N, C-alpha and C positions, 0 to 999 in steps of 0.2 A: 595515406593515408585518408580514409573515405567515411568522415562524418556525419554526426545522425544530430538535429537540438530537440527535443522533445520540451515543449512548454503549453501553459492551458494560458498564459498570457502572450497576447498577440492583439495584431490591429484588427478590429479599430480603437482599441481600447488603446487610452491615452493616460499613460501612468510613465514612473520612472522605469518600471520593470519594462516595459515594452519600448522604452527609448535606450533602452542597455542593448535590447536583446536584437534590436532591426537595426542596431548603427552594429554591433558586432559581425551579424552577419552580412553587410552591405562590405565590412571594410576587409572581414576572411573573404569575401570572390573578390572585391577589387584585387586583392594579394594571389587567387588563382587557384583558392582554395574549392569542394563545390562541399554542399551543406544542402544535406535533405531537412526539412523540417516540416513537424508532426506536431501543426499549431490549429487548433478549436475551427479554424475554416473549413478545416475539411470534414469536419462530423455534423449533424444533427444537434444543435445546442439548444440549453435554456438559459432564461437569464440567473443569474444566482441570486438568491434570498437575499433581502438588502441592500444590491447591486446590480443595480436592471439593464448595468453597460456593459455588468460584464459576465459574459455565456461561457459554458460551459459545458463542453464537451457531452452529451451523454453516451453510457456506459461504448465506451471507446474501447475495449480490451481490443477484439478483433479487428476491428480497421488500423486498432497501431503495430498489431501482431503483425496485418497481411504488409503493413506501408514498409516496416522494417524490414521482414524476409526478403521482400525487393530488391530495399536500398543496401540490402549486407553491409552494414555500416563495420569500420575497425571497432570504433567507441561514437558511445552515444552517451552528450550531456543533457543530464534531462534538472532542467531550469526551475523547476514550478514542484510543488507538492499534492497536483490537483489531480484527478482524472487521468487526464493525459500521461503526466508526471506516474501517480504506480500502473499504468498499464505498459509504458514502457521499463520502468524499472523489471514489471514481472516477467517482459520478454526478454530481457536482458540475461534474469537471472537463469530464467527458462534455456535459453541459447548459448549461457557461458559467453558473453558479448560483457565488455567491461565498461562498467558504465564512471563519468563525473555527474558533481549533482553542486547546486547554486544552494544560497542561504539567502535568498531577496528581500524575505518579508518576515514581521514577526506574530503567525499565525498562536500561538499562545498565547501573545498578548491579546490580539486583534479576537480573537475568539471569547476571551475573558470577557471583554468590554462589552461582548455579544448577549455572551448567558448570565452574566455575574457568575458564572463562576471563578476557579481560582486558574492562572495559567498554569500552573504544575501538570492540573489535570489534561494538559492539553501536549506537554513536553512529551512526554515515552513516543505517541506516535509521529513528533517533530525523528525522535532516534533509531526508533526505526529502521525510516524511509531513507537516512541517512547512512545507515550501519555497511553500505554492503557498497558504501562509493571509492573509487580510488582515490578521487581527490572532492574535498565538498569545497568549492569556489566561495570567499568572504568576501569582502571590499574594504573594510578596515579590522587593524590590530585588533583597539577591545571588542569587537566583535569573534573575530577569533577565537579571545583569550575566552572567551563566554562559554563559547561551544566548545571548549576543550576543557572546561570545566565541567560540561551537563554529558562528554562521552563521545561528541560528536570531533571525527573526526578523518584521517588528515587535511587540516585545512591547506588550503589554496589562494595569495593573496589574489584577487582580483580589481582591482580599482575599477574611477565613469570616464568618461572625456565627457565632450561638447563640441558644441559643430560650433567653433569656431566666426564661421564664413555667419552666421547670424547672432551671435552672443559674443557683442563688444560695444565696449562703449561709445564709441561715434556708431551716430546715428537718428531716428527721430524718436520722440517718448511718444508715447500714449497718450492721444488729443484728449481723452476722457479722463486725463490724472490731472492734465495741466492744469488747471484753474484752480483743484484742491486746495484749499490751508493748510501749509506744513508746519512741520516736517510731513511727508507720507508715507508710511507704513503699509506694507505688501506683504501677503501670503499668497503663495503660490502653491497648489496641489489639490489631490481631493479630498470634498467639502465631508469627512465621513466622522466617525465619533474620535475614532482612535487617533484621529492626526490632533485631539488634543485643542482645534481653536476657537475653542468659548475662551479659555486661560488665555490669548491674546485680544478676543474682543471685548473681554470683560473690561481688561485695562486704561484704570483712567491717566492717559497718558497726554500732552500735548498733541494734534497732529488732522492729519485724516489715516482712516483705516478701508485700506482694499483689498480686496480678495479676488483672485482668481482661479477658478478650476467647475470643476463639476462634482456634483455626487448626492448620495442620497441622503444628506442632512441641509443643502442649497438652500428649500424653499424655505422651511422650517429657520434657518438663521436665518432669512431674509426677513424674516416676520420678523424675528427677536431684535434683528438690529439694525432697522431702517435708517441711519446712522453708518452705515457701512456699507462702503460703492464694490457690490457685486457685478462681475464683468463677465461672469462662467467663462466655461474654456477658452480655449487663448491657446496657439502653438504658432512657430516661426516665428513672424521676426515682426509678426502683432505682439505675441508671449517676449518677445526681445525687446519690444518699445515697453510693455508692462512695468521691465529689469527697471531699464530708462530712465519712468517719470517717476520712480520711488526714491528716497532719501536713506533709505535700511529698507531692507529683507529679515520680516522676524519670520521664525523658523521654531512657533509652540511643542510640534512633535514630541514625546520621550519614545517612541516605540520605532522608530524610523532602522533600518539601518544605515544606511548610507544617508540620501535625501539629495538628488543630483541637483530638484534645482538650485541649491545651495552656493553648487559651483559655477551651474546658470546664471545668478544673478551678482556674483563677485565677477565670473566674467565679464557682463556687462557693467564695473562698478560699482555696484552697489554693495555699502556694508551689509554685513549677516550682523543677527540680533537674536541670539539660543540659548538654550538649559547645556549645560556640560554634561552629554552623554554621549552614547554611541552614534556616531555619523557628523554632529558637528564636533565633538570637541578631539574626532582622527583627519579631520580636513584645517580648521582652522587654529586647533590647540588651546592650552591654554591663555595662552598668550595676545592668541589671535592671530599670528603669524605662521600662521600650515604647520605642520608635522610632518608629514612622508615629504611637500614640498614646503620649502622656507620661502620667504620673506623681510624684507629690511622693517616695514612696519605693522603694525597691525590693520586688517583687512573684516574687524567687527571684532564682536566682542560677546562672553558666554558667562554666563551668571546664574545662577539658582534660581531669582528674583529678576523675571522677563522685561521686568520696566526696569532696572537699571542695565539689563542688558544690553536694551535698545538702548537710551544713556550715553551708552561707553562707548556700540556701534554710530549712535549720530558724528561722533567724533574724527571718525578713522576717514581717512581722504577718499577719495572714488580711486583714483588711482595705484594705491597701495592694491584695496582689495581685486580691482584688473589684476594687478599682478601677481594675483593669489590664485585666479581665474583664470589666465592662460595659461598655466602652469601643470591643468588638465588637460589630455588629450586622448582622444577614440586609439590612435595608434599608440600609445602603450600601453591603455587598457587590453589593447587586441595583443601585444608583443605579449602578457602576465594569462594575459587563456590561452595562447596555443602555448607555452609554457608549461601550465598546467595538465590541460590536453597530452601532449606531448611523454609528459614527465609519469601522467598516469598508463597511457597506454607502454609506455618502455616497462613503469615496476613490473605489468599488468605479466608482459611476455616474459618476464624474467619472474615471475611468480610459476606460466606454466612450463617453462626451463628444470625450474626447481622440481617442479612435483615431480617430471617425468623423470 
């Protein structure tokens, strides 16, 4: 099987989508699979409006076609609905090559935050993009159900994993957080309006607040919340040390499809507080003990009140949080990815035989 991966999200971007894709490609390569990557670094790019750190390929249609013609893949996985994704979709349809897609990001909700328009205005674009996909990979059950209601599918499960050599309970704790008054409440992620960070930052709760990440709203929030420690972007062992230095990981987002940072925090032994929405509810479950993976005791808390969720999460034990986080692995996630790809290829081949 010759596989091509087309994505608008790639290094040097730092986010959950990029970490998911690069980790999956790495594990596929370790297993002996060859993956042709069609990524923004192979094109002339311009910064995305409002997100200077995200660069989009300029008019990639002919470049994408040239690359895919040369690679001659049996199937293409299209990870994003950006310029490269649309160009790869067009190539697949014109060449009769099957493709799978993934729903990583709630672009309708993100666009609604940015434009003030209803998210319903943008959903038809997503429905059209995924309409010819042999399988739409999703990270959670609740997202699969939501997409099914919108006529997007068929969906296949593709969960996420973590690097257990980095994200683990034992190890150093970030020195900048060592002397903060407790409890230390941490958020990690893109600092942008759609992440609902201000709900967290406005909470009147005991302790200290720390934000790790970069994004278009960083400088504005630094000025508005001088009492909050903003550490900027961290990665690898330094990021793990920040997770370990926190008493609670706070995830205020209402629009994420999974929340890779949630399982990273858990694996470092940090209980999680979040709203009961897609992503957190699929990882922690309403009782905090997990959904697809279960543990004996709560690893965090979900509540419609973020303050109450924090209060509940602070009663969880660090070893129980680590137990839940430890159940997620890139090996298992890659198994799911391959099963979806192979199933889609088999379905497409069977369809061709039936047509003949």
